[in-house]
BALOBA-1460 file (C-alpha; in Angstrom, 3 decimals):
// residues 246
<rec num="1" residu="m" x="-13.669" y="8.797" z="-0.474"/>
<rec num="2" residu="l" x="-14.615" y="4.953" z="-1.905"/>
<rec num="3" residu="n" x="-15.463" y="2.512" z="0.801"/>
<rec num="4" residu="n" x="-14.998" y="5.608" z="3.237"/>
<rec num="5" residu="k" x="-11.276" y="5.151" z="2.145"/>
<rec num="6" residu="k" x="-9.482" y="8.631" z="1.939"/>
<rec num="7" residu="i" x="-7.953" y="9.069" z="-1.358"/>
<rec num="8" residu="v" x="-4.744" y="10.997" z="-1.913"/>
<rec num="9" residu="v" x="-3.283" y="12.103" z="-5.572"/>
<rec num="10" residu="v" x="0.394" y="12.710" z="-5.261"/>
<rec num="11" residu="l" x="2.107" y="14.899" z="-8.398"/>
<rec num="12" residu="p" x="5.612" y="14.509" z="-8.159"/>
<rec num="13" residu="a" x="6.731" y="17.398" z="-10.619"/>
<rec num="14" residu="y" x="9.375" y="18.513" z="-12.489"/>
<rec num="15" residu="n" x="8.978" y="21.082" z="-15.176"/>
<rec num="16" residu="a" x="5.393" y="20.401" z="-15.561"/>
<rec num="17" residu="a" x="3.925" y="23.867" z="-16.332"/>
<rec num="18" residu="l" x="2.916" y="22.539" z="-19.642"/>
<rec num="19" residu="t" x="0.688" y="19.425" z="-18.916"/>
<rec num="20" residu="l" x="0.081" y="19.945" z="-15.437"/>
<rec num="21" residu="e" x="-3.389" y="21.971" z="-16.094"/>
<rec num="22" residu="k" x="-4.632" y="19.094" z="-18.469"/>
<rec num="23" residu="t" x="-3.610" y="16.299" z="-16.053"/>
<rec num="24" residu="y" x="-5.178" y="17.840" z="-12.992"/>
<rec num="25" residu="n" x="-8.273" y="18.513" z="-14.889"/>
<rec num="26" residu="e" x="-8.986" y="14.854" z="-15.396"/>
<rec num="27" residu="i" x="-8.480" y="13.636" z="-11.945"/>
<rec num="28" residu="p" x="-11.651" y="12.266" z="-10.972"/>
<rec num="29" residu="f" x="-12.598" y="14.674" z="-7.738"/>
<rec num="30" residu="d" x="-15.922" y="12.644" z="-6.982"/>
<rec num="31" residu="i" x="-13.774" y="10.219" z="-5.295"/>
<rec num="32" residu="v" x="-10.433" y="12.196" z="-4.581"/>
<rec num="33" residu="d" x="-9.681" y="13.760" z="-1.303"/>
<rec num="34" residu="e" x="-6.625" y="15.794" z="-1.220"/>
<rec num="35" residu="v" x="-3.712" y="16.290" z="-4.672"/>
<rec num="36" residu="v" x="-0.221" y="17.114" z="-3.340"/>
<rec num="37" residu="l" x="2.022" y="18.494" z="-5.867"/>
<rec num="38" residu="v" x="6.094" y="18.121" z="-4.734"/>
<rec num="39" residu="d" x="7.948" y="20.401" z="-7.442"/>
<rec num="40" residu="d" x="11.659" y="19.741" z="-7.334"/>
<rec num="41" residu="a" x="13.291" y="22.755" z="-7.854"/>
<rec num="42" residu="s" x="11.479" y="23.590" z="-11.489"/>
<rec num="43" residu="k" x="13.059" y="25.906" z="-14.116"/>
<rec num="44" residu="d" x="9.348" y="26.863" z="-15.124"/>
<rec num="45" residu="e" x="6.387" y="27.684" z="-13.421"/>
<rec num="46" residu="t" x="5.288" y="24.481" z="-11.927"/>
<rec num="47" residu="v" x="4.470" y="26.179" z="-8.864"/>
<rec num="48" residu="a" x="2.429" y="29.389" z="-9.997"/>
<rec num="49" residu="v" x="-0.219" y="27.082" z="-12.219"/>
<rec num="50" residu="g" x="-0.284" y="24.598" z="-9.447"/>
<rec num="51" residu="k" x="-1.538" y="27.702" z="-7.297"/>
<rec num="52" residu="q" x="-3.519" y="28.948" z="-10.164"/>
<rec num="53" residu="l" x="-5.572" y="25.763" z="-9.972"/>
<rec num="54" residu="g" x="-6.326" y="25.737" z="-6.672"/>
<rec num="55" residu="i" x="-3.852" y="23.101" z="-5.267"/>
<rec num="56" residu="r" x="-3.921" y="23.294" z="-1.433"/>
<rec num="57" residu="h" x="-0.899" y="21.013" z="-0.730"/>
<rec num="58" residu="i" x="2.513" y="22.403" z="-2.620"/>
<rec num="59" residu="i" x="5.875" y="21.802" z="-1.844"/>
<rec num="60" residu="r" x="8.439" y="22.913" z="-3.353"/>
<rec num="61" residu="h" x="12.060" y="21.919" z="-3.291"/>
<rec num="62" residu="d" x="14.711" y="24.878" z="-3.169"/>
<rec num="63" residu="k" x="16.894" y="22.092" z="-4.666"/>
<rec num="64" residu="n" x="16.663" y="19.353" z="-7.260"/>
<rec num="65" residu="k" x="16.544" y="16.140" z="-4.680"/>
<rec num="66" residu="g" x="15.894" y="13.691" z="-7.771"/>
<rec num="67" residu="y" x="13.135" y="11.545" z="-8.810"/>
<rec num="68" residu="g" x="13.074" y="9.062" z="-5.593"/>
<rec num="69" residu="g" x="13.447" y="12.364" z="-3.337"/>
<rec num="70" residu="n" x="10.559" y="14.078" z="-5.217"/>
<rec num="71" residu="q" x="8.811" y="10.830" z="-4.256"/>
<rec num="72" residu="k" x="9.733" y="10.775" z="-0.805"/>
<rec num="73" residu="s" x="8.438" y="13.834" z="-0.317"/>
<rec num="74" residu="c" x="5.139" y="12.807" z="-1.821"/>
<rec num="75" residu="y" x="4.489" y="10.175" z="0.220"/>
<rec num="76" residu="n" x="5.303" y="11.688" z="3.560"/>
<rec num="77" residu="k" x="2.942" y="14.853" z="2.561"/>
<rec num="78" residu="a" x="-0.209" y="12.067" z="1.908"/>
<rec num="79" residu="l" x="0.887" y="9.901" z="5.039"/>
<rec num="80" residu="e" x="0.747" y="12.933" z="7.265"/>
<rec num="81" residu="l" x="-2.913" y="13.680" z="5.600"/>
<rec num="82" residu="g" x="-3.985" y="10.339" z="7.004"/>
<rec num="83" residu="a" x="-4.345" y="9.334" z="3.393"/>
<rec num="84" residu="d" x="-6.149" y="5.246" z="2.878"/>
<rec num="85" residu="i" x="-5.114" y="5.392" z="-0.373"/>
<rec num="86" residu="v" x="-2.338" y="7.341" z="-2.384"/>
<rec num="87" residu="i" x="-2.043" y="7.429" z="-6.256"/>
<rec num="88" residu="m" x="1.033" y="8.699" z="-7.694"/>
<rec num="89" residu="l" x="0.752" y="10.248" z="-10.807"/>
<rec num="90" residu="h" x="2.845" y="11.984" z="-13.140"/>
<rec num="91" residu="p" x="1.650" y="15.805" z="-13.657"/>
<rec num="92" residu="d" x="3.206" y="15.415" z="-17.510"/>
<rec num="93" residu="y" x="-0.047" y="13.666" z="-19.075"/>
<rec num="94" residu="q" x="1.841" y="10.822" z="-19.866"/>
<rec num="95" residu="y" x="-0.405" y="8.372" z="-18.132"/>
<rec num="96" residu="t" x="-4.412" y="8.920" z="-18.249"/>
<rec num="97" residu="p" x="-6.205" y="10.380" z="-14.613"/>
<rec num="98" residu="k" x="-8.757" y="8.354" z="-15.871"/>
<rec num="99" residu="l" x="-7.947" y="5.116" z="-14.533"/>
<rec num="100" residu="i" x="-7.684" y="6.471" z="-10.852"/>
<rec num="101" residu="t" x="-10.931" y="5.262" z="-10.616"/>
<rec num="102" residu="a" x="-10.219" y="1.784" z="-10.993"/>
<rec num="103" residu="m" x="-6.934" y="1.409" z="-9.235"/>
<rec num="104" residu="s" x="-8.510" y="2.990" z="-6.181"/>
<rec num="105" residu="s" x="-11.351" y="0.844" z="-6.339"/>
<rec num="106" residu="i" x="-8.942" y="-2.370" z="-6.345"/>
<rec num="107" residu="i" x="-7.581" y="-1.601" z="-3.311"/>
<rec num="108" residu="a" x="-10.452" y="0.253" z="-1.347"/>
<rec num="109" residu="n" x="-12.146" y="-3.625" z="-2.464"/>
<rec num="110" residu="d" x="-9.215" y="-5.265" z="-0.782"/>
<rec num="111" residu="v" x="-8.466" y="-7.509" z="-3.771"/>
<rec num="112" residu="y" x="-4.478" y="-5.818" z="-4.263"/>
<rec num="113" residu="p" x="-2.776" y="-3.633" z="-1.973"/>
<rec num="114" residu="v" x="-0.908" y="-2.055" z="-4.296"/>
<rec num="115" residu="v" x="-1.384" y="-1.773" z="-8.001"/>
<rec num="116" residu="f" x="0.337" y="-0.820" z="-10.976"/>
<rec num="117" residu="g" x="-1.196" y="1.059" z="-14.470"/>
<rec num="118" residu="s" x="1.596" y="-1.602" z="-16.727"/>
<rec num="119" residu="r" x="2.239" y="-0.093" z="-20.159"/>
<rec num="120" residu="i" x="3.336" y="-3.575" z="-21.383"/>
<rec num="121" residu="l" x="-0.466" y="-5.343" z="-20.830"/>
<rec num="122" residu="g" x="-2.064" y="-4.952" z="-24.381"/>
<rec num="123" residu="n" x="-0.209" y="-2.786" z="-26.663"/>
<rec num="124" residu="g" x="-0.294" y="0.635" z="-24.848"/>
<rec num="125" residu="a" x="3.188" y="1.240" z="-25.039"/>
<rec num="126" residu="l" x="4.242" y="0.706" z="-28.534"/>
<rec num="127" residu="n" x="1.172" y="2.205" z="-29.758"/>
<rec num="128" residu="g" x="1.509" y="5.308" z="-27.567"/>
<rec num="129" residu="g" x="5.142" y="6.222" z="-29.020"/>
<rec num="130" residu="m" x="7.617" y="4.202" z="-26.519"/>
<rec num="131" residu="p" x="11.079" y="4.083" z="-28.261"/>
<rec num="132" residu="l" x="11.365" y="0.464" z="-29.469"/>
<rec num="133" residu="y" x="15.097" y="0.072" z="-27.325"/>
<rec num="134" residu="k" x="13.197" y="1.279" z="-23.952"/>
<rec num="135" residu="y" x="10.389" y="-1.435" z="-25.120"/>
<rec num="136" residu="v" x="13.041" y="-4.064" z="-25.619"/>
<rec num="137" residu="a" x="15.388" y="-2.723" z="-22.518"/>
<rec num="138" residu="n" x="11.661" y="-3.097" z="-20.211"/>
<rec num="139" residu="r" x="10.649" y="-6.243" z="-21.166"/>
<rec num="140" residu="f" x="14.668" y="-7.778" z="-20.947"/>
<rec num="141" residu="l" x="14.634" y="-6.107" z="-17.026"/>
<rec num="142" residu="t" x="10.980" y="-7.145" z="-16.255"/>
<rec num="143" residu="l" x="11.758" y="-10.869" z="-17.137"/>
<rec num="144" residu="v" x="14.913" y="-10.537" z="-15.230"/>
<rec num="145" residu="q" x="13.375" y="-9.081" z="-12.175"/>
<rec num="146" residu="n" x="10.964" y="-11.866" z="-12.211"/>
<rec num="147" residu="l" x="13.156" y="-14.339" z="-12.010"/>
<rec num="148" residu="a" x="15.231" y="-12.743" z="-9.188"/>
<rec num="149" residu="i" x="12.170" y="-11.966" z="-7.385"/>
<rec num="150" residu="g" x="10.255" y="-14.560" z="-8.413"/>
<rec num="151" residu="q" x="7.224" y="-12.736" z="-9.855"/>
<rec num="152" residu="k" x="4.951" y="-12.140" z="-12.334"/>
<rec num="153" residu="l" x="4.712" y="-8.702" z="-12.798"/>
<rec num="154" residu="s" x="4.222" y="-7.109" z="-16.781"/>
<rec num="155" residu="e" x="6.503" y="-4.550" z="-16.161"/>
<rec num="156" residu="y" x="8.424" y="-2.633" z="-13.107"/>
<rec num="157" residu="h" x="8.935" y="0.120" z="-14.583"/>
<rec num="158" residu="t" x="5.623" y="1.989" z="-15.166"/>
<rec num="159" residu="g" x="5.309" y="5.868" z="-12.875"/>
<rec num="160" residu="y" x="1.692" y="5.043" z="-12.680"/>
<rec num="161" residu="r" x="1.413" y="3.420" z="-8.820"/>
<rec num="162" residu="a" x="-1.235" y="2.822" z="-6.109"/>
<rec num="163" residu="f" x="-0.888" y="1.740" z="-2.988"/>
<rec num="164" residu="s" x="-2.842" y="1.832" z="0.294"/>
<rec num="165" residu="g" x="-1.724" y="3.653" z="2.854"/>
<rec num="166" residu="a" x="-0.856" y="0.568" z="5.171"/>
<rec num="167" residu="v" x="1.630" y="-0.392" z="2.647"/>
<rec num="168" residu="l" x="3.810" y="2.665" z="2.533"/>
<rec num="169" residu="k" x="3.702" y="2.772" z="6.116"/>
<rec num="170" residu="n" x="5.075" y="-0.534" z="5.879"/>
<rec num="171" residu="i" x="7.922" y="-0.160" z="3.601"/>
<rec num="172" residu="n" x="11.725" y="1.710" z="5.012"/>
<rec num="173" residu="y" x="11.050" y="4.394" z="1.255"/>
<rec num="174" residu="m" x="13.302" y="6.329" z="3.149"/>
<rec num="175" residu="a" x="16.360" y="4.313" z="3.033"/>
<rec num="176" residu="n" x="15.588" y="3.909" z="-0.820"/>
<rec num="177" residu="d" x="17.927" y="6.340" z="-3.552"/>
<rec num="178" residu="d" x="17.106" y="9.413" z="-4.252"/>
<rec num="179" residu="d" x="17.059" y="8.614" z="-8.232"/>
<rec num="180" residu="f" x="14.893" y="6.652" z="-10.623"/>
<rec num="181" residu="i" x="15.865" y="3.374" z="-8.960"/>
<rec num="182" residu="f" x="14.097" y="4.546" z="-6.314"/>
<rec num="183" residu="d" x="10.622" y="3.079" z="-7.877"/>
<rec num="184" residu="n" x="12.705" y="-0.549" z="-8.495"/>
<rec num="185" residu="e" x="13.440" y="-0.263" z="-4.804"/>
<rec num="186" residu="v" x="10.013" y="0.349" z="-3.588"/>
<rec num="187" residu="v" x="8.866" y="-2.905" z="-5.318"/>
<rec num="188" residu="s" x="11.573" y="-4.760" z="-4.437"/>
<rec num="189" residu="q" x="10.221" y="-3.925" z="-0.592"/>
<rec num="190" residu="i" x="6.953" y="-4.802" z="-1.536"/>
<rec num="191" residu="f" x="7.199" y="-7.797" z="-2.370"/>
<rec num="192" residu="m" x="10.219" y="-8.974" z="0.306"/>
<rec num="193" residu="k" x="7.189" y="-7.592" z="2.719"/>
<rec num="194" residu="g" x="4.871" y="-10.378" z="1.719"/>
<rec num="195" residu="y" x="2.422" y="-7.867" z="-0.602"/>
<rec num="196" residu="e" x="0.901" y="-8.869" z="-3.706"/>
<rec num="197" residu="i" x="1.212" y="-6.290" z="-6.560"/>
<rec num="198" residu="g" x="-2.209" y="-5.720" z="-9.496"/>
<rec num="199" residu="e" x="-1.693" y="-3.982" z="-12.222"/>
<rec num="200" residu="v" x="-4.163" y="-2.870" z="-14.666"/>
<rec num="201" residu="t" x="-3.677" y="-1.649" z="-18.983"/>
<rec num="202" residu="c" x="-2.414" y="1.450" z="-19.381"/>
<rec num="203" residu="p" x="-2.387" y="3.266" z="-22.323"/>
<rec num="204" residu="t" x="0.880" y="6.064" z="-22.577"/>
<rec num="205" residu="k" x="1.567" y="9.096" z="-24.538"/>
<rec num="206" residu="y" x="5.293" y="10.374" z="-25.863"/>
<rec num="207" residu="f" x="5.650" y="13.402" z="-26.516"/>
<rec num="208" residu="e" x="7.649" y="16.317" z="-26.751"/>
<rec num="209" residu="e" x="6.441" y="18.135" z="-23.150"/>
<rec num="210" residu="a" x="6.392" y="14.689" z="-21.824"/>
<rec num="211" residu="s" x="9.534" y="13.629" z="-18.965"/>
<rec num="212" residu="s" x="11.731" y="10.828" z="-20.504"/>
<rec num="213" residu="i" x="14.920" y="9.804" z="-19.179"/>
<rec num="214" residu="n" x="17.819" y="9.606" z="-22.289"/>
<rec num="215" residu="f" x="19.826" y="7.214" z="-23.335"/>
<rec num="216" residu="k" x="22.674" y="7.350" z="-20.619"/>
<rec num="217" residu="r" x="20.330" y="7.624" z="-17.468"/>
<rec num="218" residu="s" x="18.106" y="4.841" z="-19.367"/>
<rec num="219" residu="s" x="21.504" y="2.514" z="-19.037"/>
<rec num="220" residu="i" x="22.319" y="3.437" z="-15.418"/>
<rec num="221" residu="y" x="18.793" y="3.185" z="-14.621"/>
<rec num="222" residu="g" x="19.192" y="-0.644" z="-16.201"/>
<rec num="223" residu="f" x="22.468" y="-1.598" z="-13.868"/>
<rec num="224" residu="g" x="20.430" y="0.041" z="-11.342"/>
<rec num="225" residu="v" x="17.807" y="-2.761" z="-11.788"/>
<rec num="226" residu="l" x="19.846" y="-5.695" z="-11.948"/>
<rec num="227" residu="r" x="21.511" y="-4.296" z="-8.953"/>
<rec num="228" residu="v" x="18.411" y="-4.473" z="-7.107"/>
<rec num="229" residu="s" x="17.499" y="-7.743" z="-8.664"/>
<rec num="230" residu="l" x="20.403" y="-9.681" z="-7.299"/>
<rec num="231" residu="q" x="20.261" y="-7.766" z="-3.887"/>
<rec num="232" residu="h" x="16.429" y="-9.084" z="-3.704"/>
<rec num="233" residu="r" x="17.615" y="-12.337" z="-4.321"/>
<rec num="234" residu="l" x="20.935" y="-12.508" z="-1.943"/>
<rec num="235" residu="h" x="18.732" y="-11.164" z="0.957"/>
<rec num="236" residu="m" x="15.987" y="-13.813" z="0.311"/>
<rec num="237" residu="w" x="18.567" y="-16.131" z="0.956"/>
<rec num="238" residu="g" x="20.510" y="-14.891" z="4.150"/>
<rec num="239" residu="w" x="23.290" y="-14.311" z="2.161"/>
<rec num="240" residu="i" x="23.335" y="-10.293" z="2.655"/>
<rec num="241" residu="k" x="21.323" y="-7.830" z="4.705"/>
<rec num="242" residu="s" x="20.238" y="-4.976" z="3.201"/>
<rec num="243" residu="k" x="18.831" y="-1.975" z="5.162"/>
<rec num="244" residu="i" x="15.791" y="-0.923" z="2.560"/>
<rec num="245" residu="y" x="14.123" y="-4.144" z="4.425"/>
<rec num="246" residu="n" x="14.905" y="-2.803" z="7.494"/>
């Protein structure tokens, strides 16, 4: 715990057997109370590795539910465990678990209710091997989103996120898409509810075992981001009523 806040780390996994142990071993267990591993019907030994590591809470989807569907199971379980702070950490070792203490502290001390690990603050993205086309797309989409939503995040697309339990209970994340656009819908919901998001600089690593979507899926994701941004603005103006904000 940190300031009497129960901290739960959730690991949305898909074929993470080669990197799960390295990720798990860097989690700061001096403050982390529980770890939840959700395996999205992996084709490797992710669950077996999780059991060997002694992870108490392991959920395995019989069918692949997608990245968003995986996170839904993660957050449902974390809240069921009574989490005050939920850290979403990819088990592919692309993001360092060493920032969990800093991100949790920001929430535990009531500075921000949500904290993102940003690859864009500083030079972490390109230095870590992010493909140039993804970096350019990230910057363009973030600019569009900031203009549409009226915020100033450095990036909306990081997979390293910390939430207060209260925020997750107050947004309808179960109404979101089951694919990658889930992340952007969550950001939109958070801002629509009037919460603020803090950011910390986060180095990142791109290597063969780290998960990464291909160009085609990246393009689909990009159009989804534009859709969510437009949806957010139209809902703010009262021109439409989207179910994800109910």
